[in-house]
MDTraj code that builds the backbone (N, CA, C; nanometers):
import mdtraj as md
import numpy as np

residues = "UNK UNK UNK UNK UNK UNK UNK UNK UNK UNK UNK UNK UNK UNK UNK UNK UNK UNK UNK UNK UNK UNK UNK UNK UNK UNK UNK UNK UNK UNK UNK UNK UNK UNK UNK UNK UNK UNK UNK UNK UNK UNK UNK UNK UNK UNK UNK UNK UNK UNK UNK UNK UNK UNK UNK UNK UNK UNK UNK UNK UNK UNK UNK UNK UNK UNK UNK UNK UNK UNK UNK UNK UNK UNK UNK UNK UNK UNK UNK UNK UNK UNK UNK UNK UNK UNK UNK UNK UNK UNK UNK UNK UNK UNK UNK UNK UNK UNK UNK UNK UNK UNK".split()
xyz = np.array([
    [-6.7134, 1.3191, -24.5541],
    [-6.6463, 1.4229, -24.4967],
    [-6.5529, 1.3685, -24.3855],
    [-6.6068, 1.2807, -24.3064],
    [-6.5141, 1.2292, -24.2011],
    [-6.4006, 1.1500, -24.2528],
    [-6.4247, 1.0792, -24.3672],
    [-6.3116, 0.9997, -24.4285],
    [-6.2062, 1.0947, -24.4816],
    [-6.2479, 1.2158, -24.5361],
    [-6.1454, 1.3124, -24.5723],
    [-6.0603, 1.3617, -24.4561],
    [-6.1237, 1.3793, -24.3397],
    [-6.0565, 1.4284, -24.2183],
    [-5.9689, 1.3158, -24.1741],
    [-6.0163, 1.1932, -24.1612],
    [-5.9258, 1.0822, -24.1236],
    [-5.8015, 1.0677, -24.2156],
    [-5.8195, 1.0905, -24.3536],
    [-5.7028, 1.0828, -24.4393],
    [-5.6049, 1.2014, -24.4106],
    [-5.6517, 1.3160, -24.3739],
    [-5.5623, 1.4290, -24.3356],
    [-5.4895, 1.4055, -24.2207],
    [-5.5703, 1.3430, -24.1163],
    [-5.5013, 1.3181, -23.9808],
    [-5.3897, 1.2021, -24.0094],
    [-5.4188, 1.1132, -24.0886],
    [-5.3049, 1.0074, -24.1136],
    [-5.1949, 1.0758, -24.1872],
    [-5.2197, 1.1633, -24.2798],
    [-5.1158, 1.2306, -24.3617],
    [-5.0242, 1.3133, -24.2742],
    [-5.0777, 1.3861, -24.1845],
    [-4.9946, 1.4701, -24.0962],
    [-5.0650, 1.4981, -23.9554],
    [-4.9766, 1.5428, -23.8620],
    [-5.0288, 1.5634, -23.7275],
    [-5.1140, 1.6868, -23.7170],
    [-5.0956, 1.7884, -23.8185],
    [-5.1798, 1.9057, -23.8164],
    [-5.3066, 1.8959, -23.8960],
    [-5.3999, 1.8301, -23.8500],
    [-5.5193, 1.8143, -23.9320],
    [-5.6026, 1.9401, -23.9364],
    [-5.6863, 1.9592, -24.0441],
    [-5.7640, 2.0799, -24.0499],
    [-5.8890, 2.0714, -23.9649],
    [-5.9248, 2.1792, -23.9036],
    [-6.0506, 2.1855, -23.8146],
    [-6.1804, 2.1875, -23.9166],
    [-6.1590, 2.2280, -24.0308],
    [-6.2746, 2.2364, -24.1234],
    [-6.2457, 2.1516, -24.2576],
    [-6.3333, 2.0806, -24.2999],
    [-6.3380, 2.0020, -24.4170],
    [-6.4495, 2.0389, -24.5061],
    [-6.4358, 2.0517, -24.6392],
    [-6.5500, 2.0795, -24.7188],
    [-6.5440, 1.9721, -24.8302],
    [-6.6465, 1.8952, -24.8449],
    [-6.6702, 1.7993, -24.9615],
    [-6.8003, 1.8208, -25.0269],
    [-6.8032, 1.8588, -25.1463],
    [-6.9216, 1.8878, -25.2323],
    [-6.9952, 1.9980, -25.1580],
    [-7.1091, 1.9625, -25.0972],
    [-7.1938, 2.0678, -25.0348],
    [-7.2102, 2.0457, -24.8854],
    [-7.1127, 1.9700, -24.8302],
    [-7.1138, 1.9340, -24.6890],
    [-6.9928, 1.9911, -24.6237],
    [-7.0138, 2.0572, -24.5083],
    [-6.9119, 2.1094, -24.4274],
    [-6.8832, 2.0413, -24.3044],
    [-6.7679, 1.9952, -24.2738],
    [-6.7389, 1.9180, -24.1579],
    [-6.6469, 1.9964, -24.0637],
    [-6.6777, 1.9887, -23.9432],
    [-6.5940, 2.0692, -23.8366],
    [-6.5442, 1.9585, -23.7255],
    [-6.4212, 1.9647, -23.6928],
    [-6.3605, 1.8586, -23.6094],
    [-6.2759, 1.9362, -23.5057],
    [-6.2927, 1.8699, -23.3854],
    [-6.2109, 1.9226, -23.2770],
    [-6.1713, 1.7954, -23.2014],
    [-6.0294, 1.7752, -23.1760],
    [-5.9891, 1.6533, -23.1086],
    [-5.9382, 1.6979, -22.9701],
    [-5.9872, 1.6345, -22.8591],
    [-5.9419, 1.6538, -22.7272],
    [-5.9258, 1.5134, -22.6767],
    [-5.7923, 1.4947, -22.6378],
    [-5.7656, 1.3570, -22.5827],
    [-5.7907, 1.2576, -22.6866],
    [-5.8630, 1.1406, -22.6582],
    [-5.8810, 1.0372, -22.7596],
    [-6.0105, 1.0540, -22.8272],
    [-6.0891, 1.1521, -22.8023],
    [-6.2191, 1.1724, -22.8702],
    [-6.2158, 1.2880, -22.9753],
    [-6.2724, 1.2699, -23.0965],
    [-6.2849, 1.3744, -23.1899],
    [-6.4352, 1.4118, -23.1988],
    [-6.4524, 1.5405, -23.1714],
    [-6.5959, 1.5951, -23.1674],
    [-6.6137, 1.6422, -23.3122],
    [-6.7347, 1.6091, -23.3740],
    [-6.7651, 1.6283, -23.5202],
    [-6.9013, 1.7079, -23.5242],
    [-6.9023, 1.8044, -23.6026],
    [-7.0264, 1.8800, -23.6393],
    [-7.0359, 1.8868, -23.7961],
    [-7.1412, 1.8598, -23.8513],
    [-7.1587, 1.8763, -24.0044],
    [-7.2752, 1.9699, -24.0250],
    [-7.2690, 2.0322, -24.1326],
    [-7.3787, 2.1156, -24.1850],
    [-7.3770, 2.1198, -24.3405],
    [-7.4910, 2.1444, -24.3937],
    [-7.5141, 2.1550, -24.5347],
    [-7.5092, 2.3033, -24.5908],
    [-7.5051, 2.3924, -24.5037],
    [-7.5045, 2.5329, -24.5419],
    [-7.3762, 2.6046, -24.4929],
    [-7.3308, 2.7046, -24.5623],
    [-7.2069, 2.7744, -24.5209],
    [-7.2395, 2.8364, -24.3867],
    [-7.1582, 2.8034, -24.2881],
    [-7.1729, 2.8513, -24.1544],
    [-7.0436, 2.9124, -24.1081],
    [-7.0496, 3.0028, -24.0031],
    [-6.9298, 3.0603, -23.9527],
    [-6.8462, 2.9503, -23.8823],
    [-6.7313, 2.9265, -23.9264],
    [-6.6457, 2.8197, -23.8823],
    [-6.6175, 2.8364, -23.7223],
    [-6.5902, 2.9739, -23.6945],
    [-6.5554, 2.9910, -23.5515],
    [-6.6641, 2.9578, -23.4499],
    [-6.7870, 2.9810, -23.5025],
    [-6.9035, 2.9488, -23.4157],
    [-6.9117, 2.7989, -23.3937],
    [-6.8936, 2.7209, -23.4904],
    [-6.8996, 2.5779, -23.4813],
    [-6.7836, 2.5280, -23.3885],
    [-6.6631, 2.5693, -23.4243],
    [-6.5495, 2.5179, -23.3414],
    [-6.5599, 2.5662, -23.1980],
    [-6.6229, 2.6899, -23.1726],
    [-6.6370, 2.7299, -23.0368],
    [-6.7406, 2.6457, -22.9702],
    [-6.8413, 2.6096, -23.0340],
    [-6.9500, 2.5254, -22.9828],
    [-6.8936, 2.3865, -22.9401],
    [-6.8064, 2.3213, -23.0287],
    [-6.7460, 2.1972, -22.9924],
    [-6.6566, 2.2116, -22.8857],
    [-6.5830, 2.3305, -22.8680],
    [-6.5052, 2.3458, -22.7552],
    [-6.5840, 2.3597, -22.6245],
    [-6.6910, 2.4389, -22.6363],
    [-6.7825, 2.4526, -22.5140],
    [-6.8415, 2.3161, -22.4835],
    [-6.8723, 2.2283, -22.5754],
    [-6.9256, 2.1000, -22.5476],
    [-6.8209, 2.0188, -22.4714],
    [-6.6940, 2.0234, -22.5100],
    [-6.5957, 1.9503, -22.4342],
    [-6.5981, 1.9975, -22.2978],
    [-6.5931, 2.1338, -22.2735],
    [-6.5842, 2.1874, -22.1355],
    [-6.7029, 2.1393, -22.0529],
    [-6.8182, 2.1416, -22.1142],
    [-6.9451, 2.0885, -22.0425],
    [-6.9375, 1.9454, -21.9989],
    [-6.8830, 1.8689, -22.0995],
    [-6.8643, 1.7203, -22.0701],
    [-6.7620, 1.7031, -21.9545],
    [-6.6605, 1.7823, -21.9470],
    [-6.5623, 1.7767, -21.8382],
    [-6.6273, 1.8064, -21.7122],
    [-6.7209, 1.9143, -21.7074],
    [-6.7875, 1.9555, -21.5879],
    [-6.8762, 1.8433, -21.5283],
    [-6.9440, 1.7745, -21.6235],
    [-7.0367, 1.6695, -21.5847],
    [-6.9650, 1.5314, -21.5586],
    [-6.8708, 1.5011, -21.6342],
    [-6.8173, 1.3681, -21.6213],
    [-6.6716, 1.3481, -21.5793],
    [-6.6151, 1.4653, -21.5463],
    [-6.4742, 1.4539, -21.5063],
    [-6.3802, 1.5039, -21.5956],
    [-6.2453, 1.5107, -21.5681],
    [-6.1534, 1.5726, -21.6535],
    [-6.1122, 1.4814, -21.7704],
    [-6.1243, 1.3547, -21.7592],
    [-6.0803, 1.2697, -21.8699],
    [-6.2093, 1.2137, -21.9385],
    [-6.2287, 1.2591, -22.0615],
    [-6.3378, 1.2171, -22.1443],
    [-6.2995, 1.1150, -22.2371],
    [-6.3533, 0.9879, -22.2314],
    [-6.3254, 0.8751, -22.3231],
    [-6.4406, 0.8402, -22.3888],
    [-6.4278, 0.7376, -22.4875],
    [-6.5558, 0.6820, -22.5530],
    [-6.6253, 0.5994, -22.4542],
    [-6.5640, 0.5422, -22.3565],
    [-6.6254, 0.4629, -22.2521],
    [-6.7160, 0.5472, -22.1638],
    [-6.6626, 0.6573, -22.1231],
    [-6.7402, 0.7517, -22.0369],
    [-6.8595, 0.8047, -22.1180],
    [-6.8361, 0.8357, -22.2386],
    [-6.9563, 0.8866, -22.3227],
    [-7.0672, 0.7717, -22.3398],
    [-7.0197, 0.6568, -22.3589],
    [-7.1175, 0.5462, -22.3725],
    [-7.1793, 0.5218, -22.2347],
    [-7.1206, 0.5254, -22.1237],
    [-7.1850, 0.4931, -21.9946],
    [-7.2882, 0.6057, -21.9612],
    [-7.2679, 0.7234, -22.0036],
    [-7.3583, 0.8411, -21.9855],
    [-7.4286, 0.8966, -22.0937],
    [-7.4567, 0.8021, -22.1972],
    [-7.5212, 0.8465, -22.3160],
    [-7.6481, 0.9198, -22.3004],
    [-7.7310, 0.8749, -22.2050],
    [-7.8593, 0.9500, -22.1836],
    [-7.8409, 1.0944, -22.1363],
    [-7.7499, 1.1157, -22.0424],
    [-7.7098, 1.2552, -21.9971],
    [-7.6555, 1.3283, -22.1116],
    [-7.5690, 1.2659, -22.1918],
    [-7.5134, 1.3344, -22.3050],
    [-7.6171, 1.3838, -22.4015],
    [-7.7113, 1.3036, -22.4336],
    [-7.8158, 1.3416, -22.5290],
    [-7.9077, 1.4597, -22.4648],
    [-7.9282, 1.4490, -22.3364],
    [-8.0051, 1.5473, -22.2654],
    [-7.9282, 1.6890, -22.2730],
    [-7.7941, 1.6827, -22.2535],
    [-7.7100, 1.7964, -22.2558],
    [-7.7193, 1.8650, -22.3941],
    [-7.7076, 1.7775, -22.4932],
    [-7.6994, 1.8293, -22.6331],
    [-7.8416, 1.8930, -22.6679],
    [-7.9423, 1.8346, -22.6049],
    [-8.0762, 1.8880, -22.6373],
    [-8.0983, 2.0241, -22.5794],
    [-8.0312, 2.0498, -22.4622],
    [-8.0391, 2.1706, -22.3861],
    [-7.9454, 2.2870, -22.4517],
    [-7.8389, 2.2277, -22.5117],
    [-7.7426, 2.3222, -22.5641],
    [-7.7697, 2.3715, -22.7106],
    [-7.8450, 2.3002, -22.7824],
    [-7.8786, 2.3218, -22.9224],
    [-8.0293, 2.3372, -22.9454],
    [-8.0796, 2.4327, -22.9996],
    [-8.2193, 2.4411, -23.0355],
    [-8.2456, 2.4638, -23.1779],
    [-8.3007, 2.3689, -23.2511],
    [-8.3114, 2.3709, -23.4041],
    [-8.1856, 2.3977, -23.4638],
    [-8.0706, 2.3330, -23.4146],
    [-7.9472, 2.3423, -23.4848],
    [-7.8692, 2.4668, -23.4502],
    [-7.9101, 2.5527, -23.3616],
    [-7.8374, 2.6740, -23.3272],
    [-7.8040, 2.6580, -23.1817],
    [-7.6687, 2.6756, -23.1503],
    [-7.6190, 2.6657, -23.0089],
    [-7.6968, 2.7790, -22.9295],
    [-7.7484, 2.7454, -22.8142],
    [-7.8165, 2.8401, -22.7320],
    [-7.7440, 2.8590, -22.5854],
    [-7.7438, 2.7523, -22.5178],
    [-7.6916, 2.7569, -22.3881],
    [-7.5689, 2.6645, -22.3777],
    [-7.4532, 2.7180, -22.3930],
    [-7.3275, 2.6381, -22.3951],
    [-7.2313, 2.6419, -22.2740],
    [-7.2857, 2.6934, -22.1655],
    [-7.2019, 2.7080, -22.0442],
    [-7.2380, 2.6030, -21.9383],
    [-7.1456, 2.5411, -21.8810],
    [-7.1799, 2.4329, -21.7784],
    [-7.2596, 2.4948, -21.6670],
    [-7.2227, 2.6150, -21.6274],
    [-7.2943, 2.6738, -21.5069],
    [-7.4432, 2.6931, -21.5375],
    [-7.4710, 2.7341, -21.6556],
    [-7.6140, 2.7560, -21.6865],
    [-7.6970, 2.6231, -21.7114],
    [-7.6270, 2.5148, -21.7279],
    [-7.6899, 2.3901, -21.7581],
    [-7.7183, 2.3097, -21.6284],
    [-7.6461, 2.3352, -21.5298],
    [-7.6486, 2.2567, -21.3966],
    [-7.7718, 2.2994, -21.3223],
])
top = md.Topology()
chain = top.add_chain()
for i, resn in enumerate(residues, 1):
    res = top.add_residue(resn, chain, resSeq=i)
    for name in ("N", "CA", "C"):
        top.add_atom(name, md.element.get_by_symbol(name[0]), res)
traj = md.Trajectory(xyz[None], top)
């Protein structure tokens, strides 16, 4: 799924936010130099997943500063995993606002 997205990004600057390949759905959101990816094997509301990825970016900005890079995420990987654990319960977004997580 990610390879299909990368190919569409290389082909044009307007890459799709949703990619379907066989029975796998991929959702992508690029902010700065980081692409946030979510996949699922069941049909899911695309807006819910894209909104979750957008909220994830907002939470990361609240915790790590306005510029999110691969290096920042690597340096704070433990905090990142804890945030994801608090934000998602059994694959369902639960608490996605920075104020509620702090």
